[in-house]
Structure formats: structure tokens, C-alpha cells
C-alpha positions in Angstrom: -28.4 15.5 10.6 -26.9 13.3 7.8 -26.9 9.7 6.9 -23.1 9.5 7.4 -22.3 6.0 8.6 -19.2 4.1 9.6 -19.0 0.5 8.3 -17.6 -1.4 11.2 -17.3 -4.6 9.1 -14.8 -2.8 6.8 -11.2 -1.8 7.4 -8.2 -0.4 5.6 -5.2 -2.5 4.5 -2.2 -0.2 3.8 0.3 -1.4 1.2 3.6 0.4 1.0 7.1 0.0 -0.4 8.7 0.7 -3.7 7.0 -2.3 -5.4 3.5 -1.9 -3.9 1.8 -0.8 -7.1 3.6 -3.2 -9.5 3.1 -6.1 -7.1 -0.7 -5.5 -6.8 -0.9 -4.8 -10.6 0.1 -8.4 -11.4 -2.5 -9.9 -9.1 -5.9 -8.2 -9.5 -8.4 -7.4 -12.2 -8.0 -3.6 -12.0 -5.4 -1.3 -13.5 -3.6 -0.1 -10.4 -1.5 2.4 -12.4 -4.7 4.4 -13.0 -5.2 4.8 -9.3 -1.5 5.8 -8.8 -1.4 8.2 -11.8 -4.9 9.7 -11.7 -5.7 9.3 -8.0 -9.0 7.5 -8.6 -10.7 4.9 -6.4 -11.5 1.7 -8.1 -13.2 -1.6 -7.3 -10.9 -4.6 -7.9 -11.1 -8.4 -7.6 -8.5 -11.0 -6.5 -9.2 -14.3 -8.3 -7.9 -17.8 -8.1 -5.8 -19.1 -10.9 -9.0 -20.8 -12.2 -10.7 -17.5 -12.4 -13.0 -17.8 -9.4 -13.6 -14.9 -7.0 -11.5 -14.8 -3.8 -11.7 -11.2 -2.6 -12.8 -7.8 -3.6 -11.8 -4.4 -2.4 -11.7 -0.7 -3.3 -8.2 0.6 -4.0 -7.2 4.2 -3.5 -4.1 6.2 -3.1 -2.9 6.4 0.5 -2.5 9.7 2.2 0.7 11.7 1.5 1.6 9.4 -1.5 2.6 6.6 0.8 1.4 3.6 -1.2 -2.2 2.3 -1.5 -5.2 1.8 0.7 -7.4 -1.2 0.2 -10.9 -0.8 1.6 -11.7 -4.4 2.4 -14.1 -6.5 4.4 -12.6 -6.9 7.9 -13.5 -10.6 7.8 -11.4 -11.0 4.7 -8.2 -9.4 5.9 -6.5 -12.6 7.2 -7.1 -14.7 4.1 -6.3 -11.7 1.9 -3.0 -11.1 3.5 -2.2 -14.8 3.3 -2.8 -14.6 -0.5 -0.6 -11.5 -0.8 2.2 -13.3 1.2 1.9 -16.3 -1.2 2.8 -14.1 -4.2 5.2 -11.7 -2.5 8.5 -13.5 -3.2 11.2 -10.8 -3.3 8.9 -7.8 -4.0 9.6 -4.8 -1.8 6.1 -4.4 -0.4 4.7 -4.4 3.1 1.2 -4.2 4.4 -0.5 -3.5 7.7 -4.1 -3.2 8.9 -4.9 0.4 9.8 -7.1 0.0 12.9 -6.8 3.8 13.4 -8.9 4.4 10.2 -12.5 3.9 9.5 -14.6 3.5 6.3 -17.4 6.0 6.0 -20.4 6.1 3.6 -23.2 8.4 2.8 -26.0 8.5 0.2 -26.5 12.3 0.3 -23.2 13.9 1.3 -21.1 14.9 -1.8 -18.8 17.1 0.2 -16.2 15.5 2.4 -16.8 15.4 6.1 -14.5 17.5 8.2 -12.3 14.6 9.4 -12.2 12.7 6.1 -8.8 12.0 4.6 -10.4 11.1 1.3 -13.9 11.3 -0.1 -15.1 10.0 -3.5 -18.1 8.8 -5.4 -18.5 5.0 -4.9 -16.9 3.6 -8.0 -19.3 0.6 -8.2 -22.7 2.3 -8.7 -23.8 5.9 -8.6 -26.8 5.2 -6.3 -24.4 4.0 -3.6 -23.5 7.6 -3.0 -20.1 8.6 -1.5 -17.4 6.8 0.4 -14.2 7.7 2.2 -11.7 7.2 5.0 -11.3 9.0 8.3 -9.3 8.7 11.5 -11.2 6.8 14.2 -11.5 8.5 17.6 -13.7 8.1 20.7 -15.3 11.4 19.9 -16.3 10.4 16.3 -20.0 11.2 16.0 -21.0 8.8 13.2 -23.9 6.6 12.8 -22.9 3.0 13.5 -26.0 1.5 11.9 -25.3 0.5 8.4 -28.9 -0.7 7.7 -29.6 1.9 5.1 -26.3 1.2 3.3 -27.0 -2.5 3.1 -30.5 -1.8 1.7 -28.9 0.4 -1.0 -26.3 -2.2 -1.8 -28.9 -4.9 -2.5 -31.2 -2.5 -4.3 -28.3 -1.7 -6.7 -27.4 -5.4 -7.2 -23.9 -4.8 -5.9 -22.2 -7.9 -4.6 -19.5 -8.0 -1.9 -17.3 -11.0 -2.1 -17.2 -11.8 1.7 -21.0 -12.0 1.6 -21.9 -13.2 -1.9 -18.9 -15.2 -3.2 -18.0 -17.5 -0.4 -16.2 -20.7 -1.2 -14.3 -19.9 -4.4 -17.3 -21.0 -6.5 -18.2 -18.1 -8.7 -16.7 -16.3 -11.8 -16.5 -12.5 -11.6 -18.7 -12.0 -14.7 -21.5 -14.1 -13.2 -21.6 -11.7 -10.2 -21.6 -8.6 -12.3 -18.1 -7.3 -11.5 -17.6 -6.3 -15.1 -20.7 -4.0 -14.9 -19.5 -2.7 -11.6 -16.3 -1.4 -13.2 -14.0 -3.9 -11.5 -12.3 -5.5 -14.6 -9.9 -3.8 -17.0 -9.4 -5.8 -20.1 -6.6 -3.5 -21.4 -4.1 -4.1 -18.5 -1.4 -6.7 -18.4 -1.6 -10.2 -16.9 -3.1 -11.0 -13.5 -4.2 -14.1 -11.6 -7.2 -15.7 -13.3 -7.0 -13.5 -16.4 -7.2 -16.2 -19.1 -10.5 -17.6 -17.9 -12.0 -14.1 -17.3 -11.0 -12.8 -20.7 -12.2 -15.9 -22.5 -15.6 -15.7 -20.8 -15.9 -12.0 -21.7 -15.0 -12.4 -25.4 -17.0 -15.6 -26.0 -20.1 -14.5 -24.1 -20.7 -17.9 -22.4 -22.4 -16.8 -19.2 -25.3 -19.0 -18.2 -26.4 -17.2 -15.0 -26.2 -13.8 -13.4 -27.2 -11.6 -10.5 -30.9 -11.1 -9.6 -32.5 -8.9 -7.0 -35.2 -10.7 -5.1 -37.9 -9.6 -2.8 -40.6 -11.3 -0.7 -43.6 -10.2 1.4 -42.0 -11.6 4.6 -38.4 -11.4 5.9 -36.1 -13.6 3.9 -34.2 -16.4 5.7 -31.5 -18.7 4.5 -33.0 -22.0 5.8 -32.4 -23.3 2.2 -30.6 -21.1 -0.2 -31.8 -22.8 -3.4 -34.4 -21.1 -5.6 -36.9 -23.0 -7.7 -39.3 -22.2 -10.5 -42.8 -23.5 -10.0 -43.3 -26.7 -12.0 -39.6 -27.6 -12.1 -37.8 -30.0 -9.7 -34.2 -28.8 -10.1 -33.1 -25.5 -8.6 -32.6 -22.5 -10.9 -30.6 -20.3 -8.5 -29.1 -19.7 -5.1 -29.6 -17.0 -2.5 -26.3 -15.2 -1.9 -27.1 -12.5 0.7 -30.2 -10.9 2.1 -31.5 -8.0 4.1 -35.0 -8.0 5.6 -37.3 -8.7 2.7 -34.8 -8.4 -0.2 -31.7 -10.1 -1.3 -29.2 -11.0 -4.0 -29.3 -14.3 -5.8 -27.5 -16.0 -8.7 -30.1 -17.2 -11.2 -29.8 -19.2 -14.4 -30.8 -17.3 -17.5 -32.9 -20.1 -18.9 -35.0 -19.9 -15.8 -35.5 -16.2 -16.3 -36.7 -16.9 -19.9 -39.0 -19.7 -18.7 -40.5 -17.5 -16.1 -40.9 -14.6 -18.6 -42.5 -16.8 -21.3 -44.8 -19.0 -19.1 -45.7 -16.8 -16.2 -44.2 -19.2 -13.7 -43.0 -18.0 -10.3 -39.8 -18.4 -8.5 -39.8 -19.8 -4.9 -37.5 -19.6 -2.0 -38.2 -21.8 1.0 -41.7 -22.4 -0.5 -42.4 -18.6 -0.5 -43.1 -16.8 -3.8 -40.5 -14.2 -4.6 -40.3 -11.3 -7.0 -37.2 -11.4 -9.2 -35.7 -8.5 -11.2 -32.5 -7.7 -13.0 -30.3 -4.9 -11.6 -30.4 -1.7 -13.6 -27.1 -2.7 -15.1 -28.2 -6.2 -16.1 -29.6 -7.7 -19.3 -30.6 -11.2 -20.3 -28.0 -12.4 -22.9 -30.6 -13.0 -25.6 -32.4 -9.6 -25.2 
């Protein structure tokens, strides 16, 4: 008995063609050439020209050196492919959704399952365990309940764009993508690079990811978070799972809470708030 689980809300987008790698290299925050040359899986983000998060996905070499696989949220495939088409121009690249493949995850299985076509440590956070791709078949005996995976994701403070960055409102550094190994500052230009680099080098972030928890199941009746004694909101709930969730919280509210003993509230319910293990307050 293992915790091997198939993520039905994920799918594989297969990019192929002689320009596949160079085409993607000019669009996303990650160095695609490292995946091509070294065969490593990497988290990458697709930004707007203004530097806001559109999509994220894990890139990896496709089987038999036939291009690249993008492990993406299934719900994001249509808007993602529309963005790719927008930049395609004359590039010799094609893409198709691989409905015959599934994304598998496990917290405790370092060795590849028998049917896996690839298997690797999750590049975002060590505590997420392992991840891979395998053919789907009616006989596949995998757990379809991703409850444990979602709990791990939130406990690690790992955002996923289709859940946590809806609406082109957030900068990647606010959501922790730099700490999650999704941004390569040494590569060439990509969409949204100027804003991202300027934010990185000037250190102008005013808010960041927080892991929240409550004594009762969290709901999203009102996503705004408040500090007791203050009228304006200090943060926003992004996603949640049972009694825990991810939120984007202003750093000045963190400091106020730390210095005064005030509490943060969501829907009039007190919540505990902590930084992910990769996070720090800018003035600490």
C-alpha cells in the first residue's frame, strides 16, 4: 500500500517541433535549455508583459527526446494554448494535450512506479515528495483521492496559479515563485522579465505568502483578512483545504501583529498565520 495518487486536475501538454525549446525559452521565467541539456524537471511561470502571473507548469523532457512535456492544470490548458498561439508567429512548434497520460504524485515513493515514463523529486519543495508521468489505462490501480497532496501543498506554502493567482493580479515574487525555484535571473529575455528583475534587485515587495489555519473548516464567503483593531484589510485568502489555506498578506500587518499581539481574522474567525519555511519578513 502506497500513497501513490493520480492528479485528475492535471494534464500533460506536449510541445514538439524543431523550435519547441527556443520558442518556450523566450516566453517563460525558467531556463528551458537546462531541461533540454540536463534532463531536469523545473517549475516555470508564464507572465503578462506587465509581469503578472498567468500560468505555471512543470517542464520536463518528453519521452524519446521528442520535445517537452508541460505538467499543467487541466483547467488552464485552453487559456495557456491561446497564449502560446499568440506568440507562435512562424516558429516551428506544435502542441497537443496528452489525454493518454496522467500525472502521479507520492510523498514516500522515491523509486519510479512500474508504469512511470518519468519520475523525479518535485522541483518546488522537497516535502512535496515525488512526481511523474505514466500512461493512463482502465487497469491503472492508483488512488484518485488527492486530499493528502493538497494538504501537503498548502503546508509547504506552494502556490498553484490556477488556484492562487486568478485574474492576472499578482507578481510572481509575491507568491513565492522565486523561493520555489521557478525564476532564472541568468537566462535571456522573457515576457514580463523587466518588472520581475526590477522587483528582485530593488527588494520592493510589500506582501507575501502566508499559511493560515483555523479551528473550523475555512470557507471563502469573504476572502479578505483583517487585523483586529484595523478597518482596512491586510490580506486575501487564495486557496484553502479543510482548516488550512494560503493567503497573501501585507508585511506591515505581520509586523503589527508580531509587535502588538493582535490577531488576524477571516470571516470574523480568528486564524493562526505563519510564514512558509522558505519565507522571511523583509526586515528580519
